[in-house]
C-alpha positions as CSV (number, residue, x, y, z in Angstrom):
1,X,-5.5,6.4,-31.1
2,X,-4.3,7.7,-27.7
3,X,-4.3,5.4,-24.8
4,X,-6.2,6.5,-21.6
5,X,-3.9,7.0,-18.6
6,X,-4.3,4.4,-15.9
7,X,-3.6,4.1,-12.2
8,X,-3.8,1.4,-9.5
9,X,-5.8,2.4,-6.5
10,X,-4.9,0.5,-3.3
11,X,-6.0,0.4,0.3
12,X,-4.8,-1.3,3.5
13,X,-7.4,-3.8,4.6
14,X,-7.9,-6.9,6.8
15,X,-6.9,-4.9,9.8
16,X,-9.8,-5.8,12.1
17,X,-8.9,-8.1,15.0
18,X,-11.5,-10.4,16.5
19,X,-14.2,-8.2,18.1
20,X,-12.3,-5.1,17.3
21,X,-13.3,-3.6,13.9
22,X,-11.1,-1.2,11.9
23,X,-12.3,0.2,8.6
24,X,-15.1,-1.3,6.4
25,X,-13.4,-3.7,3.9
26,X,-16.6,-4.8,2.2
27,X,-17.6,-1.2,1.5
28,X,-14.2,0.0,0.2
29,X,-13.4,-3.1,-2.0
30,X,-15.7,-2.1,-4.9
31,X,-13.7,1.1,-5.4
32,X,-10.1,-0.1,-5.4
33,X,-8.1,-2.3,-7.7
34,X,-5.5,-3.7,-5.2
35,X,-5.9,-4.7,-1.5
36,X,-2.9,-4.6,0.8
37,X,-4.0,-7.3,3.3
38,X,-2.7,-7.4,6.9
39,X,-0.8,-10.6,7.8
40,X,-1.3,-10.7,11.5
41,X,1.9,-8.9,12.7
42,X,0.4,-5.4,13.1
43,X,-3.3,-6.2,12.7
44,X,-5.7,-8.8,11.4
45,X,-7.0,-12.1,12.7
46,X,-7.2,-15.2,10.5
47,X,-11.0,-15.3,10.1
48,X,-11.2,-11.6,9.3
49,X,-8.3,-11.7,6.9
50,X,-9.9,-14.7,5.1
51,X,-13.2,-12.8,4.8
52,X,-11.4,-9.8,3.3
53,X,-9.6,-12.1,0.8
54,X,-12.9,-13.7,-0.2
55,X,-14.3,-10.2,-0.9
56,X,-11.3,-9.3,-3.0
57,X,-11.7,-12.5,-5.0
58,X,-15.3,-11.9,-5.7
59,X,-14.6,-8.4,-7.0
60,X,-11.4,-9.3,-8.9
61,X,-9.3,-7.1,-6.7
62,X,-5.6,-7.9,-6.6
63,X,-4.1,-9.0,-3.3
64,X,-0.8,-8.0,-1.7
65,X,0.8,-9.0,1.6
66,X,0.9,-6.0,3.9
67,X,3.9,-7.2,6.0
68,X,5.0,-5.4,9.2
69,X,7.2,-5.4,12.2
70,X,5.8,-7.7,15.0
71,X,3.9,-4.8,16.7
72,X,0.2,-5.5,17.4
73,X,0.2,-3.0,20.3
74,X,1.7,-0.2,18.2
75,X,-0.2,-1.1,15.0
76,X,3.2,-1.5,13.3
77,X,3.9,2.2,13.5
78,X,6.9,1.9,15.9
79,X,10.3,1.6,14.3
80,X,12.2,-1.5,15.4
81,X,15.9,-2.4,15.1
82,X,15.4,-6.0,14.0
83,X,18.3,-8.2,13.1
84,X,18.5,-8.9,9.4
85,X,18.0,-12.7,9.5
86,X,15.0,-12.2,12.0
87,X,13.4,-9.6,9.7
88,X,13.8,-11.9,6.7
89,X,12.1,-14.7,8.6
90,X,9.3,-12.5,9.8
91,X,8.5,-11.4,6.3
92,X,8.7,-14.9,4.9
93,X,6.3,-16.0,7.6
94,X,3.8,-13.3,6.9
95,X,3.8,-13.8,3.1
96,X,3.4,-17.5,3.6
97,X,0.5,-17.1,6.0
98,X,-1.3,-14.8,3.6
99,X,-0.6,-17.1,0.6
100,X,-2.3,-20.0,2.4
101,X,-5.4,-18.0,3.3
102,X,-5.5,-16.5,-0.2
103,X,-5.5,-20.0,-1.8
104,X,-8.4,-21.0,0.5
105,X,-10.2,-17.9,-0.8
106,X,-9.6,-18.8,-4.4
107,X,-7.1,-16.0,-5.1
108,X,-3.4,-15.4,-4.8
109,X,-0.8,-13.0,-3.5
110,X,0.8,-11.0,-6.3
111,X,2.8,-8.4,-4.5
112,X,4.2,-7.2,-1.1
113,X,3.7,-3.8,0.4
114,X,5.4,-3.2,3.8
115,X,3.3,-1.4,6.4
116,X,3.8,1.6,8.6
117,X,7.2,1.9,10.3
118,X,8.7,-0.9,8.2
119,X,7.6,0.8,5.0
120,X,9.2,4.1,6.0
121,X,12.4,2.5,7.4
122,X,13.3,0.4,4.4
123,X,12.7,3.3,2.1
124,X,16.2,4.5,2.9
125,X,17.7,1.9,5.4
126,X,19.6,-0.4,3.1
127,X,20.3,-3.1,5.7
128,X,16.6,-3.6,6.6
129,X,15.6,-3.1,3.0
130,X,17.9,-5.9,1.8
131,X,16.4,-8.2,4.5
132,X,12.9,-7.6,3.2
133,X,14.1,-8.1,-0.4
134,X,15.8,-11.4,0.5
135,X,12.5,-12.6,2.1
136,X,10.5,-11.8,-1.1
137,X,13.1,-13.6,-3.2
138,X,13.1,-16.6,-1.0
139,X,9.3,-17.0,-1.3
140,X,8.6,-16.0,-4.9
141,X,10.8,-13.9,-7.2
142,X,7.8,-12.9,-9.2
143,X,6.1,-11.0,-6.4
144,X,6.2,-7.2,-6.9
145,X,7.4,-4.8,-4.2
146,X,5.3,-1.7,-3.6
147,X,7.6,1.1,-2.3
148,X,7.6,4.8,-1.7
149,X,7.9,6.7,-5.0
150,X,11.4,8.3,-5.3
151,X,12.9,6.3,-2.5
152,X,16.3,4.5,-2.7
153,X,14.5,1.2,-2.0
154,X,13.2,1.1,-5.6
155,X,16.7,1.0,-7.1
156,X,17.9,-1.5,-4.5
157,X,15.0,-3.9,-5.2
158,X,15.4,-3.5,-9.0
159,X,19.1,-4.2,-8.7
160,X,18.2,-7.4,-6.9
161,X,15.9,-8.4,-9.7
162,X,12.5,-7.6,-8.2
163,X,9.7,-5.9,-10.1
164,X,8.8,-2.6,-8.2
165,X,5.8,-0.4,-8.1
166,X,6.2,3.2,-7.1
167,X,3.5,4.3,-4.7
168,X,2.0,7.7,-3.7
169,X,-0.4,8.5,-1.0
170,X,-3.7,10.2,-1.7
171,X,-4.4,11.2,1.9
172,X,-0.9,12.0,3.2
173,X,1.1,15.3,3.2
174,X,4.5,15.4,1.7
175,X,7.8,17.2,2.4
176,X,9.6,18.8,-0.5
177,X,12.2,15.9,-0.5
178,X,9.3,13.4,-1.3
179,X,9.1,12.0,2.2
180,X,5.9,11.7,4.1
181,X,5.0,14.1,6.9
182,X,5.1,12.2,10.2
183,X,1.7,11.3,11.6
184,X,2.7,13.0,14.8
185,X,2.6,16.4,13.0
186,X,-0.6,18.4,12.4
187,X,-1.9,18.1,8.8
188,X,-0.1,14.9,8.1
189,X,-3.3,13.1,7.1
190,X,-5.7,14.8,4.7
191,X,-9.4,14.3,5.4
192,X,-11.2,16.4,2.8
193,X,-12.4,14.1,-0.1
194,X,-12.3,16.9,-2.6
195,X,-8.7,17.8,-1.6
196,X,-7.7,14.2,-1.9
197,X,-9.2,13.8,-5.3
198,X,-7.5,17.1,-6.5
199,X,-4.1,15.9,-5.2
200,X,-4.4,12.6,-7.0
201,X,-5.3,14.3,-10.3
202,X,-2.3,16.6,-9.8
203,X,-0.1,13.6,-9.4
204,X,-1.4,12.0,-12.5
205,X,-1.6,15.1,-14.7
206,X,1.3,17.2,-13.4
207,X,3.6,14.5,-12.0
208,X,3.6,15.8,-8.4
209,X,2.0,17.6,-5.5
210,X,2.5,20.7,-3.4
211,X,4.6,20.0,-0.4
212,X,4.0,21.3,3.1
213,X,6.9,23.7,2.5
214,X,5.0,25.2,-0.4
215,X,7.1,23.9,-3.3
216,X,6.1,21.5,-6.1
217,X,7.4,18.0,-5.4
218,X,7.7,15.6,-8.3
219,X,6.1,12.2,-7.6
220,X,6.0,9.5,-10.3
221,X,3.8,6.6,-9.2
222,X,2.0,3.7,-10.6
223,X,-0.2,3.1,-7.6
224,X,-2.0,5.4,-5.2
225,X,-3.0,4.5,-1.6
226,X,-6.0,5.6,0.4
227,X,-5.8,4.3,3.9
228,X,-8.7,2.1,5.0
229,X,-8.5,3.3,8.6
230,X,-8.8,7.0,7.7
231,X,-12.1,8.5,9.0
232,X,-14.7,8.5,6.2
233,X,-12.3,6.4,4.1
234,X,-15.2,4.7,2.1
235,X,-16.7,8.0,1.0
236,X,-13.2,9.4,0.2
237,X,-12.3,6.4,-1.9
238,X,-15.7,6.4,-3.6
239,X,-15.4,10.1,-4.6
240,X,-11.8,9.6,-5.7
241,X,-12.8,6.6,-7.9
242,X,-15.6,8.7,-9.4
243,X,-13.3,11.6,-10.1
244,X,-10.8,9.4,-11.8
245,X,-13.4,7.9,-14.0
246,X,-14.9,11.3,-14.8
247,X,-11.5,12.5,-15.9
248,X,-11.0,9.5,-18.2
249,X,-8.4,7.8,-15.9
250,X,-8.6,3.9,-16.0
251,X,-8.4,2.3,-12.5
252,X,-6.6,-1.0,-12.9
253,X,-4.3,-3.1,-10.8
254,X,-0.6,-2.8,-11.9
255,X,0.5,-5.8,-14.0
256,X,-2.9,-6.2,-15.6
257,X,-3.3,-5.6,-19.3
258,X,-5.8,-3.3,-20.9
C-alpha cells in the first residue's frame, strides 16, 4: 500500500505587540501544523505570545521559537553584525523565554526557526550560523532547526549534530540559485491564493518552482511557510490547506508519526 505524501505547514505567529495587532493567530492556527512563535526580539509581547501558545496547545499545533536579531523597530528585517558570543546569548535568552511561556500554556518548544534578516544571514554566513547552532545546543540538543532549503546552514547544523528541517516559502518568489527574492523588489511576495497553492503543489509533486529568472529551481522541503503578516493570510492558508487535502497530501508537523 502506498503512503500518502505529507508536508508540514507553518506560519509566523505571536507578532502582535500590546495594542498593536499583526495577523490573526486564532484564525490561522486551525489550518497549520506548526507555529513559529515570536520571542519578543522582533515582535511579540508576553501576554500576546502566551495567548497564541494556548491556542496552539488547544489545537495540537507544534510550537517553535522564532528567534531574531534584537530589532523591534525594524521587525527583525535589518541585518546586524552581532558578535558571536552576544548572538549565542540572545538566542539562548529567546528560546528560554518561549519555553517558560510554553510550559505555562501546557505545551513545549520543539524547534527553532530564525526570523527575517537572521534567517537569511545564517543561511550562508558560517560565523553567525555557528553562533545560533551553539545556542540551540546549549539549551536543548533535541530541538530541530528549520532552515532555508538548499542552504549551507543545513549541512553545518547536521555536522554539529542537530536535526534539521528544510523549509520552503509558499508566498515568496525565488531566484534560480534557490535564494529568496528581496522584499525590497517588486513581486517578492505572492498574494494570489491560487498561485500560492499551485506553487506548493509544484514543490511537492515536481520538487521545485519556477524562479523569477524563468528557470525551474529545485527545492526539497519538509516544511512550507505561509507568512502570518501577509495580507489575506488566513484566506490564503485556508485555501492552501484545502488544496493539499483535496490532492491527498497529509498536513502534519515534522517529527510526528503517521
